[in-house]
N, C-alpha and C positions, 0 to 999 in steps of 0.2 A: 244419898247429900241432891236435897231442891236443887231445882235451875236454880243460877244467880238471878238477878233482873240487871244484863247487860245488856248498851246499849248496841243497837244493831244497823248502830249510822256508819257513816263516814264522813275524814277526817274534813279540813276547808280545801283540800291539794285536790285536784280537777283528775287526775291519774287515779286518786285511792277512791274520791267517787269511783270510778268505774271501778277496779279491778278491785272492790271490795280487802284492801288489805290494810288499813286503817287499824291499826291499837285501842282497845274499845275497852277502856271497864267498870267498875261494879257502878250504879248508879248510888251518890250523894245521899238520893230519897226515896221515896218511895207514896207515890203517888197512888190515888185509887182505881181500883179497878173490876170494872165488870165484869162477870163469868159466864163462860160465851154458852152460844146454845149449842144442843147436847141434839136438836132433831134436827131434818134439813134441809139445807140453807136454805134460809129466807130468794123467792123467786123476787126479781124488781124489776120490770116493763115499763118503755118509754120513750122520751126524748130528753127530758132532764134526771141524771140518780145525786143523792148525794150521799159520799163517802165519807164515815169516821175510822181512821186506824190509830188500833189503842192498843192498851195488852187488856191480856182478857186471863182470868183462871178457868182451866182446866183439865182436864181430865181422861185421858185416855188406858193411861197401863194400870190405876186401880191408885194413884198418886197423883195431886196435886199438884199441876205449873206451871207459867207464867205463858203467853202467847201473843203474839199479831196476828190481831184481829183486823174485821173489815168489818165494821157496825158490828160490833162486839161476837164474832162467827167465823169460827174454821168449818173450813172453807170459808171462802169471804159470799155476800148475794148470786146465786146466777144473776149473769145480766140479759137481756131480752129485747134487739133492737133489732129495727126496719133496713133492713138492707134501703140504700140513698134516703136516709133522712138525717140530716141533719143532729147528730149526740153534743150534747151537754154534760160531764162529766166534773163535781165541786169536788174534790177531797181535800176532806182536811185535815193536818196530822198531832192526833191530841197524845206524839212523839218526845221524849227530850232530848233527841235524837233528830236528824235528815232522814227524812224517807223520800217513796218513788213509785209511782205503780204504773209498769211496760205491758201498753195493750199487744200482749204476742201474738203474730199473726198477722196485722191488725195492719195494712197501710194506708199511710197515715203521713200528716209533712213532718219532719225532722222531728222539730219543735214540742208537738204533744208524741212524741213513740217513749218518755218517760223514762230515760238514761239519765241518773246527773252527770254531771262533767262532757257529755256528750251534747245534750240537743239539749238540756234544760242545767238549771241548777240544783233540782230538788227543791223538795216541798221542807221549810227551816220546822222547830217545832212549833204548832199555834198556830200556824199559818195554812192558806186554801189554798191551792193551787186550783184552778179551769183549765182541764181540758175540754176541749171542740173539737171536730172535726167530723163530716161527713161518712159515715158507713158504706162504703163501699163495693164492699161485696159480701154474700152473706154465708155458712157457715156454722160450726163449731172450732174456738177458739179459748184460749183466757190470759185471764192479767193476771200481773206478780212482780213483789216489790223486785224494784232491780236496786237494791242497795242494799250494804255490806251484807248479813248472814238473816235476815226477814222475812225473805220464801221457803227457808230451813224451819221458821220460827212461826210459820203458818199464817203468812201473809200473798192467799192467793184464791183467784175464783175462775168458775165458769165467768162467758161469753158463747151467748148461742145470736147467730145473726139473722133474721126470718128474711128469709130472698123476696125482689118487691113483686116479683112475675111466678106462676105456678113451675114449682120445682121438678128437675124430672123423678124424684125419686117417691113410690108411696107407701104410706104408712098410716097405721091408725092413733098411732099411742110413743112418744119418743121419752125418754131418761138420759139424765147426765149422769154420769158416773167417770166420780176425781179421784184421780184415784193418789195416794202419799205416801213418805215416807216422815215419819215423829218421831224424837228422843227424848228421853227424860234431861239429857247435858243438853249444856249450854254448846249452843254449832261453836264457840270462840274453843272449847274445850276437847270439839273432836278434831277440830281442825288444831289443833297443837299436838292431839295425841298420832294420827297423823303422820305429823314435821318430825314423831320422832322415832316411828316404826310405821310406814307402809302398809306392812299384813296386822297391824293394831289389832283391828276389828275381822282379819279373817275369821267366818267360824268352822272352815272345814278342812283344819291345814293337818298334812300328811302325816301317817307317824310306822312307828317302823311295822307296825301288817299291814301298811299301804305298801311299804319297798320289800317287805317278804313275800308276799304276794307278787308282785313286778319280778324281781324272783325268778319266782314261779315259770312266770308267765314268756317271759321278757330276756331270762336269763342273767348271770354276775355282768358279763363287761356290759352289755348294749344297758342296762340298771347306773351301774357305775358309773359310764359318760354321761349318759342325764342328769344321774344326779350332782355329778360335777357340771356337768351346762347350767342349772339353776343355781347351783352355791354357787359360781363365778359372777353371776348376775345378780346377786341376793336377792334371788325372784322367788315364792312361789308359785307353784302349774297352778296350784286349789285359788290364786289371787284373781277372782273375775269379777269382785268388787270390792270397793274403798270402804264403806261401810255400809255394814253391814243387821241382821236378826240381832247378831249379839247386843245392839243397841238401838236400833230400831224397830216400831211398833208401823205393819202398812198398814190404812186408812184407807178406807170405798167411801165420796163421801160425807167421811169423819168420823165416821165408825171402824173401834178395833176388829179385828180379825171374830171379837166374842162377842162384840156388841153390833149382826150385820147391817150391814143395810138391805133394804123390802125395797123390792121390787116390782110391784103390782098392776098386771093387764089381764085383759078379757080374753074368755076363749075363743078362741077363730081368727085373734086382732093381732094385725104384723103391727112389731115391737120396733125404735127405731132406739139403737143405746149407742148414745153420742160422749163414746170412752178418751179422757183426758187424762194425760197424763204428768199432774205439780208437782214431777217429788224432786225435793234435792238434788237425792242421786242418785238413785232407783229405775231401776231398765226389767220390766212386769213384761210375762209372756203370759200370752189372756188365754184362757177357755174358757165355754160351760160345757161340763158331758153334758152330752145327747142332744146339743141343740145345735147344728149347722146353721154359720154363718155367711152373712154375705158381707162384703165390704161396699159400705157404696161414697163415703170422702173420709183422705185421706191430705191431716193441715188441713181442714174446713172447704179444700177442691172434691169438687164433683170426680170420682174419676166408674172407666166402665166396672160391672159389678164385677164381681170375685166371689163365688161359694168355697171357703175357707173350714178347717177349727179351734185354728190358735195361729195369732197372731200375736212377734214384740212388736212392745212398746215403749220405745226410748223415750229419756224424761222432757219433756215440752211439746212428746208428738201430741197430735190426735187423727183418729180416729171414728167415722160411723159404720155402725153396722146395722141391716137390718133380720130380726132373728123371727122363726114365726112356730111360738110354742106349743108345745098339747098342752090345751085348756086341764089334764085332769093329772097336773102333776107340775112338783115340784122345778126345779131350775136353780145349781148354784152356777156362779158369774165369780172364775176362778182365775186371781192373779197371782202368780206367784215371782217372786224376784227369781232373778235374768241366775245370783249365786243360788241356791233353793233355800236361803236360807229363812223366812219365811213366806206368807202371803198374806196379799189383803182379800176378799171373798164378800161378797152377797147375795142376792136369792130372788130370781123375779119367780112370781108363783100366783097362781087367780083367789089364791083361797087364801091369809094369813096365822091359819094353822096347819100348810101343806108346807114342811121344809124342805131341802135333799139334801142329801149325803155330801160331806166332801171331801172331796179326792186323796190321798198323796201327793204327793210332792214329786217331782221326776225327782233322778237320782243328781248332784251334784256335776256340772260338767268341768272336763280341763284340758288346762291349756297346749298346747301341743304343736310341732314345726310349721303346722299354717298357723297360727295364729300369731309367728314367728316374724310370720314374711321369708316363711323358706318352700318349698319343695316340699316331700315326700321322703325323696331324695337326698336333697339339698343336705351336704359338710356339717356336719354341728362345726367343723371348723371355719367352716364362712360364714361366721357371725363374728361382728368386733364388738369385744364388749368390756374393753379395755379405757379407763377416765386416765386422760393426760390435761395438762394444761391451758390447753389451745384455748384461743378467743372463736365460743362460736362466732355462725353468717351465716349467712342469706345461701340456698340451694338456687343455683340460676339455670334450669336448665332455657338451651338455647331453639326458643319455639321457629323450628321451618316445620315440620305436619302436623299438622292440627287433628286434623281429619272431619270426619261428617256431622254435621254436628243431629247428635240421638245415638249417635256411639260411639262415644271417648272420644282420648287421645292417642294420641299412633306415637306422641315421643317417648320417646325413653326417660325412667324415671333420673334427677335424675340428684347424687347423692353431695355432704356432707367429704373434707377429705376423709381419711378414714380412722384421723385420728376424732375422736371422739371429749366434745365442751361439756365443761361444767353440768350442764342440763338437758344433756344426751348421755345417754347410758344402754341405746340400740340404734340397731336404723333393720327397714326390712328392705336384704337385698331380690326376694323374689316379688312380693307383695303381686296378691290374683284381683279380681276387680272381686269386686262385694256387693256388684247390683244382683246378685243369683244367690247371694250366701241369706240364706236361710240364720243362721249367726252359732258361735256357739252353742252347747245343749240344749239346736234344733233340729242337727240336719243331719239325724238319725229317726228322726220323728212318723215320717209317712210310713218308711218302713218298718220301726219296730213298735207302732204303735197303733200306729193303720189313721195319721193325722195327719189333714193336708196342712203345710203354714204358711202361710203370707210371707212371696219375698219380693222385694222391691224391683224383683223384674216385674213381677206380675199387675204394675202399677201402669192405668194406659187412664188418661183426662180421659173422662165427655166428653167437651170438647175438644177441637181443632188447635194446636197449638198457635196462639197469638200471631208471634213472632219468628219467621221461618227461615231468618237466614243462619249463613254460618257465623260460628262466634271471629272475627277477626284476630284474638292472642290467647291464646290460656295463659295463667296464673296460677301455677302449680307449686303448692304449700306442703308443708311434709305436717305435722303432728305429732313434735315429743315431747318424751319427758326423759327423769332420770327419777323412777320409783324408788333408791334409797334411800335421798335426798328428797323423796316429795317435791320434786321440782316442775311442774308444766308450762313450755311454749311450743311457741310456734313454730316453723326455719331456726329452731336452736335454741330462737334466741324469748325472754321475758317479752310482759305486755313492758314491765316499766321503760324497757328501752328502744323499746321495736317505732320504727313510723306508720306513718298512715299506709295504708292500700288504695293507690287513686285510679279512680274511674270516668270514662269522659264522660256528660248525656250520653244515652240513646245508643254511647257501644255494645254489643253482643260478644261476652268474653265468655270462654268456657274456664271455668274452676277445677282444678284437680288436686286430693283430697290426696295425701296418702298416709297415714293411718306407723308413724313407727314404733309406735308402746302395741303390750301382748293389751290395752287396755280399748274400752270401747266409748268411743268419744260420739257425741251426739249435737251434730255442727250444725247452729244458727246465724244466718242471716237475717238482722234485721231489716225492714222498707221493701223490699226487694224480695222477688223468690226464684227461689231457688228451681230449675226447670232438669228436674234428674235426667241423666242421660238411659235411658231402660232400652233401646233399641231401635223405639221409631218415633220417628221423629217429628212425626204432622199430630202425635196424644202423648207427649212428656207431660208428665203428671207434678203436679208443683207441691212447690212442696218449703216449709219457712223454718225445717230442721230434720237432719237428713245423718242417718248413723251409718259411721264410718266404721266398720270393724278393723279386730287387733288385726297389726298385718298383713294391711291390702290397700286398697285404693279406689276409689269411687268419683265422680266426674259427672255437674249440670251446667246447666248453660244460665247467665246473668242477665238480662236484659236489664242496663243502669239505664231506666226511668225515675226516680225518687232525688232531687237535688238538695243536699245539705251533708252531714256526717249520721252517719251509721257506726252501729256494735254489731262486730263478725266477732264470735264466741264459742265453746265449747261449753253446754249447757248443766252441764252438771258444776253442783256450786264451787268445791272444794278446789277442780283444775280452773274454773274459769279465771282467778286472779293471775295465771301467770299465760295461760290460753286465747289471750284475747287479740283483736285487733282492732282498729279502728278503720273502715272503708268511708272515703271523700270522696260523694260523682260531685264534678263538676264539670261548670259547661264546654263547650267548645273552646 
């Protein structure tokens, strides 16, 4: 079925601008379309840029579809800026609906952040909006639409901000590697399918053979209890990703696995690979068989070097790694989806005629007690999966014992009533700190495959933490959902009914996130850094997007140094309509 030309913007409602809840229909006319570039995205350098948003024909699967492109390209052009310079970007919208561009991870005034309904009204059809701001940082970042589902249909691209002074990382060549997911289905149809059935796209559903294997391994009684528990929750222990390779083709720099991206190097060179996850819904696990990677930056900020074999990159995160390839062989850059339903891949080589084998994907992971926020010994009956008609309400723990900066909270986890509202179908009773957890599907790779996997606890900022004050207060938020109804929320309250989180300019606050769901959520704070509490307060890594593991908790410190209204949300596109808050920073 051909992808219909659907409007991928928002209605005029300010709240719907932000949350993407607009009702959109097919266009009543067919505008002229360009063919998107099929080569490496263009590279644009300088201080003044002209970008045009419009529809373009693409072919990633053997069938032509229409994308939302920037300058006729998917991904859009890679933008190179210089730290310290004033940047001017004129963005013209040729779509028949409102559009926008958000400069992800870039510290800038709120009016330039590009979130319709919060920081500006969006870019109307046929009009041009001029973004102007100073590049205050260097590193690897990216841009994408914050309007409707346009990000899913191709509106994204890479940003590299070059340092104004000599950087502490040495390398001879760099490549940007943009990971993304593409579907020939309209995103509105994908969302509708998820609303009908949360496991609609689950690729590896449990079979009778799996149940028989469990009986042989665990016995009839334990298998029966576990199956009863999953049936009660109306969930599958294979439901790792909402949208999978059943509909997605995974791309690397706009190339499908059958049309591999090619990165060239010369013998003896140190190569910097700037990984960006520009996917709408896919978390990737990245490795380069036969080649060690040294992580030197996370979310654009330099970190103390960490040598690894593999890392997880959630939607919206970026990682920079240094590799030293042998000029006599080629290497496969392999990015498998978290649920192992597919992969993106590219080739690093010094000879275009030399390619490397594509490795097999790892086994698909299976959700366990740990991912429910339970210890292995915790009784199944300790979880309340009932659904009652009571109104959802905020979790309000009393902040009395904040704990030292850098180490996380000493506060007990607050819970709602044991009765769960319409937006919440489970609670994590014993959430573990996820900072040292490599994540589901990666926990045993060191032992099983002798592959060292990056953990958040490995990250130390290269430079000392600028604000070493203790937090004055803690904001504890629960990431909540009802999988059966495919409803996402924070503290059991959907975005459409939520009030803003208020911060006072200059204050130092701890955010503690508790994931009451069995899905991995990458949480993005606009406008300010999230300094992850990894146990070393002097070198807290600065991030703009943080993974919260299923059934776990994690904390970070925020200095409220940016006046205005900012978006704060899960970066999984189909979760964002509900799992969203605005943060308002006000003068003292």
